[in-house]
C-alpha positions, -999 to +999 in steps of 0.1 A: -897+109+064-877+138+075-856+161+051-821+142+063-833+109+062-847+119+021-820+139+009-790+108+025-814+081+010-813+103-026-771+111-019-767+067-015-788+054-043-770+082-069-731+073-054-743+036-057-755+037-095-723+062-102-698+039-088-709+006-101-682-006-074-704+004-053-727-005-031-730+015+003-759-002+022-791+024+033-788+009+067-780+033+103-754+004+110-732+004+080-696+016+082-688+045+061-653+054+074-641+031+093-606+000+092-636-020+088-656-002+062-657-012+025-664+026+009-629+034-015-618+078-006-628+087-041-669+072-033-670+084+001-660+120-017-687+122-045-710+112-021-702+141+004-711+162-023-741+144-034-748+155+002-743+193+004-757+193-030-793+179-021-789+199+011-789+226-013-818+220-038-843+214-006-835+236+018-822+264-003-796+263+021-756+260+017-738+243+046-704+226+045-707+184+060-671+182+061-651+201+089-617+200+096-618+188+121-646+162+115-625+134+107-599+144+139-624+129+162-630+092+169-671+097+171-664+109+138-701+114+121-692+102+089-687+064+105-717+044+093-751+055+078-766+064+111-739+086+120-739+104+095-781+106+091-775+121+124-756+148+117-767+160+088-800+161+109-783+183+133-769+205+109-807+214+091-822+222+131-844+189+127 
């Protein structure tokens, strides 16, 4: 398992434990940010913050996951767990 997968796994687990009504499935096709998505905005923001914190703890890098134009694209990296994982891999240069 590479560092990005490890970070995503841990972040999803933390968010699922933190919110009683949230159950993010750690599957590539699970929708995070979509009209059909079931994750509320507070949980999603907390997921991003948790990912940033874990990146810093595990790699020593300070990386901002959310960029100004991240939500504008139809191909947003936050659409699904799989696209988010790929995005984190690219940020970590894996």
